[in-house]
C-alpha positions as CSV (number, residue, x, y, z in Angstrom):
1,M,75.0,19.1,22.8
2,S,71.9,20.8,24.0
3,D,71.2,22.1,27.6
4,S,69.5,18.9,28.6
5,G,72.4,16.7,27.7
6,R,70.8,15.3,24.6
7,P,72.6,15.5,21.3
8,A,71.2,18.4,19.2
9,Q,69.4,17.4,16.0
10,Q,71.1,18.5,12.9
11,P,68.9,20.4,10.5
12,S,67.8,18.4,7.5
13,S,69.6,18.9,4.3
14,P,68.7,17.9,0.8
15,D,70.2,14.9,-0.7
16,A,71.5,14.4,-4.1
17,S,68.0,13.8,-5.6
18,G,66.5,16.9,-4.0
19,A,64.5,15.0,-1.3
20,V,64.4,16.4,2.3
21,D,64.6,14.0,5.2
22,D,62.7,15.6,8.2
23,G,63.0,12.6,10.4
24,A,61.0,9.5,11.0
25,H,57.6,11.3,10.5
26,A,58.5,12.7,7.0
27,V,57.7,11.1,3.7
28,R,60.8,10.6,1.6
29,V,60.1,11.3,-2.0
30,T,62.8,10.5,-4.5
31,S,62.9,10.5,-8.3
32,T,62.5,6.7,-8.3
33,T,59.3,6.7,-6.1
34,L,57.9,9.6,-8.0
35,A,58.4,7.9,-11.3
36,S,56.9,4.6,-10.1
37,S,53.8,6.3,-8.7
38,T,53.1,8.4,-11.8
39,A,53.8,5.6,-14.3
40,A,50.9,4.2,-16.3
41,R,49.5,1.0,-14.9
42,P,49.0,-1.9,-17.3
43,R,45.4,-2.9,-18.2
44,D,44.1,-6.4,-18.2
45,A,42.8,-8.0,-21.3
46,E,39.1,-7.2,-20.5
47,S,39.6,-3.5,-19.6
48,S,41.7,-3.0,-22.7
49,V,38.7,-4.0,-24.9
50,V,35.7,-2.7,-22.8
51,T,35.8,0.6,-21.0
52,H,34.9,1.1,-17.4
53,S,31.7,2.9,-18.2
54,V,30.5,0.0,-20.3
55,Q,31.4,-2.5,-17.5
56,A,29.5,-0.4,-15.0
57,A,26.5,-0.3,-17.3
58,A,26.6,-4.0,-17.8
59,S,26.7,-4.6,-14.1
60,W,23.7,-2.4,-13.6
61,A,21.9,-4.1,-16.5
62,W,22.1,-7.7,-15.3
63,R,21.1,-6.6,-11.8
64,F,18.1,-4.8,-13.2
65,L,17.2,-7.8,-15.2
66,A,17.4,-10.0,-12.1
67,I,15.2,-7.6,-10.1
68,A,12.7,-7.4,-13.0
69,A,12.6,-11.2,-13.2
70,A,12.0,-11.5,-9.5
71,L,9.2,-8.9,-9.7
72,A,7.7,-10.8,-12.6
73,V,7.6,-14.0,-10.6
74,V,6.0,-12.1,-7.7
75,F,3.3,-10.6,-9.9
76,S,2.6,-14.0,-11.5
77,L,2.1,-15.5,-8.1
78,V,-0.2,-12.6,-7.1
79,A,-2.2,-13.0,-10.3
80,Y,-2.5,-16.7,-9.7
81,L,-3.5,-16.3,-6.0
82,K,-5.6,-13.2,-6.5
83,V,-8.7,-14.8,-5.1
84,V,-6.9,-15.1,-1.8
85,I,-4.5,-12.1,-1.8
86,I,-7.1,-9.4,-2.8
87,P,-9.5,-10.4,0.0
88,V,-6.6,-10.3,2.5
89,A,-5.6,-6.8,1.3
90,V,-9.2,-5.7,1.6
91,A,-9.3,-7.2,5.1
92,L,-6.3,-5.2,6.1
93,L,-8.0,-2.0,5.0
94,L,-11.2,-2.9,6.8
95,T,-9.2,-3.8,9.9
96,V,-7.5,-0.4,10.2
97,L,-10.9,1.2,9.7
98,L,-12.7,-0.9,12.2
99,Q,-9.9,-0.9,14.8
100,P,-11.1,2.3,16.6
101,V,-14.7,0.8,16.8
102,S,-13.4,-2.4,18.2
103,S,-11.1,-0.6,20.7
104,F,-14.1,1.6,21.8
105,L,-16.2,-1.4,22.4
106,R,-13.5,-3.1,24.5
107,R,-12.8,0.0,26.6
108,R,-16.2,1.5,27.0
109,A,-18.7,-1.3,26.7
110,R,-16.3,-3.9,28.3
111,F,-16.7,-6.3,25.4
112,S,-14.4,-9.2,25.0
113,P,-12.0,-9.1,22.0
114,A,-14.0,-11.7,20.1
115,L,-17.4,-9.9,20.8
116,A,-16.0,-6.5,19.9
117,A,-14.5,-7.8,16.6
118,A,-17.8,-9.6,15.7
119,T,-19.9,-6.5,16.5
120,S,-17.6,-4.3,14.4
121,V,-17.9,-6.6,11.4
122,I,-21.7,-6.9,11.8
123,L,-22.0,-3.1,11.9
124,L,-19.9,-2.9,8.7
125,V,-22.1,-5.4,6.9
126,A,-25.3,-3.7,8.1
127,G,-24.0,-0.3,6.8
128,I,-23.1,-1.8,3.4
129,V,-26.5,-3.6,3.1
130,L,-28.4,-0.4,4.1
131,L,-26.5,1.6,1.5
132,V,-27.1,-0.9,-1.2
133,V,-30.9,-1.2,-0.4
134,V,-31.4,2.6,-0.4
135,A,-29.5,3.1,-3.6
136,G,-31.1,0.1,-5.3
137,R,-34.6,1.3,-4.4
138,S,-33.9,4.7,-5.9
139,I,-32.5,3.1,-9.0
140,V,-35.5,0.8,-9.5
141,S,-37.9,3.8,-9.0
142,G,-36.1,6.1,-11.4
143,I,-34.6,3.8,-14.1
144,S,-37.8,3.7,-16.2
145,D,-38.0,7.5,-16.3
146,L,-34.3,7.7,-17.2
147,S,-34.7,5.2,-20.0
148,D,-37.5,7.2,-21.5
149,Q,-35.5,10.4,-21.2
150,A,-32.5,8.6,-22.8
151,V,-34.6,7.5,-25.8
152,Q,-35.9,11.1,-26.2
153,G,-32.4,12.5,-25.9
154,F,-31.2,10.0,-28.5
155,Q,-34.0,11.0,-30.9
156,K,-33.1,14.7,-30.3
157,A,-29.5,13.9,-31.1
158,L,-30.4,12.2,-34.4
159,T,-32.6,15.2,-35.3
160,W,-29.8,17.6,-34.6
161,L,-27.4,15.6,-36.7
162,A,-29.8,15.7,-39.6
163,D,-31.0,19.3,-39.3
164,G,-28.0,20.9,-37.6
165,P,-24.7,22.2,-39.2
166,L,-23.5,18.7,-40.1
167,H,-26.5,18.0,-42.4
168,I,-26.1,14.2,-42.2
169,D,-28.7,12.4,-44.3
170,N,-31.3,10.1,-42.6
171,E,-30.2,7.3,-45.0
172,A,-26.6,7.7,-43.7
173,L,-27.8,7.7,-40.1
174,N,-29.9,4.6,-40.7
175,G,-26.8,3.0,-42.4
176,Y,-24.7,3.7,-39.3
177,L,-27.4,2.2,-37.0
178,D,-27.7,-0.9,-39.2
179,S,-24.0,-1.4,-39.2
180,G,-23.9,-1.1,-35.4
181,L,-26.7,-3.7,-35.0
182,A,-24.9,-6.0,-37.4
183,A,-21.7,-5.7,-35.4
184,L,-23.6,-6.6,-32.3
185,E,-25.0,-9.7,-34.0
186,E,-21.6,-10.8,-35.2
187,N,-20.1,-10.4,-31.8
188,S,-23.0,-12.1,-29.9
189,S,-20.8,-15.2,-29.1
190,A,-18.2,-12.9,-27.6
191,L,-20.8,-11.1,-25.6
192,L,-22.2,-14.5,-24.4
193,S,-18.7,-15.6,-23.3
194,G,-18.3,-12.2,-21.6
195,A,-21.5,-12.8,-19.7
196,L,-20.3,-16.2,-18.6
197,S,-17.0,-14.6,-17.4
198,V,-19.0,-12.0,-15.5
199,T,-20.9,-14.9,-13.8
200,T,-17.6,-16.5,-12.8
201,T,-16.3,-13.1,-11.6
202,V,-19.5,-12.7,-9.5
203,G,-18.8,-16.1,-7.9
204,Q,-15.2,-15.0,-7.2
205,V,-16.4,-11.7,-5.7
206,L,-18.7,-13.5,-3.3
207,A,-16.0,-16.0,-2.3
208,G,-13.6,-13.0,-1.8
209,A,-16.1,-11.1,0.3
210,V,-16.5,-14.1,2.6
211,I,-12.7,-14.5,2.9
212,A,-12.3,-10.7,3.5
213,L,-14.9,-10.7,6.3
214,F,-13.4,-13.8,7.9
215,C,-9.9,-12.4,7.8
216,T,-11.1,-9.0,9.2
217,L,-12.8,-10.8,12.1
218,F,-9.6,-12.6,13.1
219,F,-7.3,-9.6,12.4
220,L,-9.4,-7.6,14.9
221,M,-9.3,-10.4,17.4
222,D,-5.7,-11.7,17.1
223,G,-3.9,-9.2,14.9
224,R,-1.1,-8.8,17.4
225,R,-0.4,-12.5,17.7
226,I,-0.4,-12.9,13.9
227,W,2.0,-10.0,13.5
228,S,4.3,-11.4,16.3
229,W,4.3,-14.8,14.6
230,L,5.3,-13.2,11.2
231,V,8.0,-11.1,12.8
232,G,9.3,-14.2,14.7
233,L,10.1,-15.8,11.4
234,L,12.8,-13.2,10.8
235,P,16.3,-13.3,12.2
236,R,16.5,-11.9,15.7
237,S,18.6,-8.9,14.7
238,A,15.9,-7.8,12.2
239,R,12.8,-8.3,14.4
240,E,12.8,-5.1,16.3
241,R,13.4,-2.8,13.3
242,T,10.8,-4.7,11.3
243,H,8.3,-4.3,14.1
244,Q,8.9,-0.6,14.4
245,A,8.8,-0.1,10.6
246,G,5.5,-2.1,10.5
247,R,3.9,0.1,13.1
248,R,4.7,3.2,11.0
249,G,3.4,1.5,7.9
250,L,0.2,0.6,9.6
251,V,-0.3,4.3,10.7
252,T,0.2,5.3,7.1
253,L,-2.3,2.8,5.9
254,A,-4.9,3.9,8.5
255,S,-4.4,7.5,7.7
256,Y,-4.8,6.9,4.0
257,A,-7.9,4.7,4.4
258,R,-9.7,7.1,6.8
259,T,-8.8,10.1,4.7
260,Q,-10.1,8.4,1.5
261,I,-13.4,7.6,3.2
262,L,-13.9,11.1,4.4
263,V,-12.9,12.6,1.0
264,A,-15.2,10.1,-0.8
265,F,-18.1,11.0,1.5
266,I,-17.6,14.7,0.9
267,D,-17.4,14.2,-2.9
268,S,-20.5,12.1,-3.0
269,V,-22.5,14.6,-0.8
270,G,-21.3,17.6,-2.8
271,I,-22.1,16.0,-6.2
272,G,-25.3,14.4,-5.0
273,I,-26.7,17.6,-3.5
274,G,-25.7,19.5,-6.7
275,A,-27.5,16.9,-8.9
276,A,-30.6,17.1,-6.6
277,I,-30.7,20.9,-6.8
278,I,-30.4,20.9,-10.6
279,G,-33.0,18.2,-10.8
280,V,-30.9,15.4,-12.3
281,P,-32.7,12.1,-11.9
282,L,-31.1,9.3,-9.8
283,A,-29.2,11.8,-7.7
284,L,-28.8,9.4,-4.8
285,P,-27.5,6.5,-6.9
286,L,-25.1,8.9,-8.6
287,G,-23.9,10.0,-5.1
288,V,-23.3,6.4,-4.1
289,L,-21.4,5.8,-7.3
290,V,-19.2,8.8,-6.7
291,F,-18.5,7.6,-3.2
292,I,-17.3,4.2,-4.5
293,G,-15.3,5.7,-7.3
294,S,-13.6,8.2,-5.1
295,F,-11.5,5.4,-3.6
296,I,-9.4,5.6,-6.8
297,P,-7.5,8.9,-6.2
298,F,-8.1,11.7,-8.8
299,V,-9.3,9.4,-11.5
300,G,-12.3,7.7,-9.9
301,A,-14.2,10.9,-8.9
302,I,-13.7,12.4,-12.3
303,V,-15.1,9.3,-14.1
304,T,-18.1,9.0,-11.8
305,G,-18.7,12.8,-12.0
306,S,-18.7,12.7,-15.7
307,M,-21.4,10.0,-15.5
308,A,-23.5,12.5,-13.6
309,V,-22.9,15.1,-16.3
310,L,-24.0,12.6,-19.0
311,V,-27.2,11.8,-17.1
312,A,-27.9,15.5,-16.8
313,L,-27.3,16.0,-20.5
314,V,-29.6,13.2,-21.5
315,A,-32.4,14.0,-19.0
316,L,-32.3,17.8,-18.8
317,G,-30.3,19.3,-21.7
318,P,-27.0,20.9,-22.4
319,W,-27.3,23.9,-20.0
320,Q,-28.1,21.8,-17.0
321,A,-25.2,19.5,-18.0
322,L,-22.8,22.5,-18.0
323,I,-24.0,23.5,-14.6
324,M,-23.5,19.9,-13.4
325,L,-20.0,20.0,-14.9
326,G,-19.3,23.1,-12.9
327,V,-20.4,21.4,-9.7
328,V,-18.2,18.4,-10.4
329,L,-15.2,20.6,-11.1
330,L,-15.8,22.7,-8.0
331,V,-16.0,19.6,-5.8
332,Q,-12.8,18.3,-7.4
333,Q,-10.9,21.5,-6.8
334,I,-11.9,21.6,-3.1
335,E,-10.9,18.0,-2.7
336,G,-7.5,18.3,-4.4
337,N,-6.4,21.7,-3.1
338,V,-7.9,21.7,0.4
339,L,-9.1,18.3,1.7
340,Q,-6.3,16.0,0.5
341,P,-3.3,18.1,1.8
342,W,-5.0,19.1,5.0
343,L,-6.3,15.6,6.0
344,M,-3.4,13.4,4.8
345,G,-0.6,15.7,5.8
346,H,2.8,14.0,5.9
347,A,1.3,10.6,6.6
348,V,0.9,9.9,2.9
349,S,3.6,12.2,1.5
350,L,3.3,11.4,-2.2
351,H,3.4,14.1,-4.9
352,P,0.3,14.4,-7.0
353,V,2.3,13.4,-10.1
354,A,3.5,10.3,-8.3
355,V,-0.1,9.4,-7.3
356,L,-1.3,9.8,-10.9
357,L,1.6,7.7,-12.3
358,V,1.0,5.0,-9.6
359,V,-2.7,4.9,-10.3
360,T,-2.0,4.6,-14.0
361,A,0.6,1.9,-13.6
362,G,-1.7,0.0,-11.2
363,T,-4.6,0.2,-13.7
364,L,-2.5,-1.1,-16.6
365,T,-1.1,-3.9,-14.4
366,A,-4.2,-5.1,-12.5
367,G,-7.2,-3.1,-13.7
368,I,-9.6,-1.7,-11.2
369,V,-8.0,-3.7,-8.3
370,G,-4.6,-2.2,-9.2
371,A,-6.0,1.3,-9.3
372,L,-7.6,0.8,-5.8
373,F,-4.5,-0.7,-4.1
374,A,-1.6,1.0,-5.9
375,V,-1.5,4.2,-3.8
376,P,-1.8,2.6,-0.4
377,I,0.8,0.0,-1.2
378,V,3.3,2.7,-2.5
379,A,2.5,4.9,0.5
380,V,3.2,2.1,3.0
381,L,6.4,1.0,1.2
382,N,7.6,4.6,1.2
383,T,7.2,4.9,4.9
384,V,8.9,1.6,5.6
385,F,11.8,2.2,3.3
386,L,12.4,5.7,4.7
387,Y,12.4,4.2,8.2
388,F,15.0,1.6,7.2
389,H,17.1,4.3,5.8
390,G,17.1,6.4,8.9
391,H,14.1,8.8,8.4
392,D,11.3,8.3,10.9
393,K,8.1,10.0,9.7
394,F,6.3,9.2,13.0
395,P,8.8,9.9,15.8
396,E,5.9,10.4,18.2
397,L,5.2,6.7,18.2
398,G,8.4,6.1,20.1
399,F,10.0,2.7,20.7
400,D,8.3,1.5,23.9
401,D,6.1,-1.0,22.0
402,H,8.0,-4.2,21.4
403,V,6.9,-7.3,19.6
404,D,6.3,-10.4,21.7
405,V,8.3,-13.3,20.4
406,R,8.8,-16.5,22.3
407,P,12.4,-17.2,23.3
408,A,14.4,-20.2,22.0
409,G,16.3,-22.9,23.7
410,R,16.4,-23.4,27.5
411,R,14.7,-20.1,28.1
412,S,11.8,-21.3,26.0
413,V,11.4,-24.4,28.2
414,M,11.5,-22.3,31.4
415,V,9.0,-19.7,30.1
416,M,6.5,-22.2,28.8
417,S,6.7,-24.2,32.0
418,A,6.1,-21.1,34.1
419,E,3.2,-20.0,31.9
420,N,1.5,-23.5,32.2
421,M,2.0,-23.5,35.9
422,V,0.6,-20.0,36.4
423,A,-2.4,-21.1,34.3
424,A,-2.8,-24.2,36.5
425,G,-2.5,-22.1,39.8
426,V,0.7,-23.8,41.1
427,P,2.3,-22.0,44.1
428,A,5.5,-20.0,43.4
429,T,7.8,-22.3,45.4
430,T,6.6,-25.3,43.6
431,R,7.0,-23.4,40.3
432,T,10.6,-22.7,41.0
433,T,11.5,-26.3,41.9
434,T,9.7,-27.7,39.0
435,A,11.2,-25.3,36.5
436,T,14.7,-26.2,37.8
437,E,14.0,-29.9,37.4
438,T,12.7,-29.2,33.9
439,V,15.8,-27.4,32.9
440,T,18.0,-30.1,34.4
441,T,16.1,-32.8,32.5
442,T,16.5,-30.8,29.3
443,E,20.2,-30.4,29.7
444,A,20.6,-34.1,30.5
445,T,18.7,-34.9,27.3
446,S,20.1,-32.4,24.8
447,G,23.3,-31.3,26.5
448,P,24.1,-28.1,28.4
449,A,22.9,-24.9,26.6
450,S,24.9,-21.7,27.1
451,A,23.1,-18.7,28.3
452,P,22.4,-16.0,25.7
453,D,24.9,-13.2,25.5
454,L,22.7,-10.1,26.1
455,S,25.6,-7.7,25.6
456,K,25.7,-8.7,21.9
457,G,22.0,-7.9,21.3
458,D,20.9,-11.6,21.3
459,R,17.7,-10.8,23.2
460,D,14.5,-12.7,22.9
461,D,12.2,-10.5,25.0
462,H,11.4,-8.0,22.2
């Protein structure tokens, strides 16, 4: 017996199998349990033939094939509806670019939302028309001189091939030219069909431009309501997170679009001024071409800059072409090493290798359109996916902004009745009585509706 009157616990002693019993909290290990736990477990018929690694590879394979099939269906729909989808994508880019202008007109000039949106779109169209007119006039005035210089350069090239280190005979050169002309004559039908397809493409471009401007106008006017309607189609538990992810994706898209415009402007000004100083003809149209091409990251400015080098080679000679090449490379280095990292920052956090691969994949998939939209799409998806996985790239946005989605059920009837009465100027006491009668009538018709349980997150006011 112990001092407290309780029977003293006897120290544990090993049993016949060597196990020690330390009380109720000890694990009793015997030779029987040890043998059963370490014994080999029988395999089923499938695992005895196919190893676990092969089974895991097969599971990943059919899931990959299912995802690839779904993506193929999506791409097929996009290709079929490209006349509608591409203008809507362009309208989104134009909307994020014109949103500051529309907001400024609303705050400072006291414009209505519709008037501010219409004014922003009109200013955009006027700027594009002015740019096209100025560049077109310069092209018309300098194209004749450039064509003469191109003919002279071609003759110089033929003379160099005949008298230079290659020593190609004139008869061989004439044979090459005759074969080229014969190939053009043989493929005249293909060229004609290509011209007809270009005409069709021009019609699609005009229709797409009208759709893009129309969508831009209404995105600026009612973009919030359109977004609220889209988010309202989702389950209630996913609305708030989708809204916050969409806000961050929109910031990424706006940062990318504004940065690309600024970078394209700097590229066009740098290459255009360099061409004008060297004396390259059509310097202004070349600058406009560089501005348009710079919207394709890395690749566009290089291709359009090479065109400026070719014009300098044809018009002025090899030394001026080398100087023009140096100007293009200098502008590209300033853009890639200074402007892009400083302006985009972490908003579009894509590695240059990823950007190059994305642009290449987009070009192979959808041509020029794919090259234009590949990087912004991947940048937005990167921001949205990171937010869904717990990494917020824009914590400064906060969570105070909530999407406005109409409630459902009895609350929907009450809210709609109150809004209609406020719009009609009904007094507050009458609004309360009428709303109560409306709810009573609704319950008598469709049965009593239980109030939403707010403790479980079933809220409609976000």
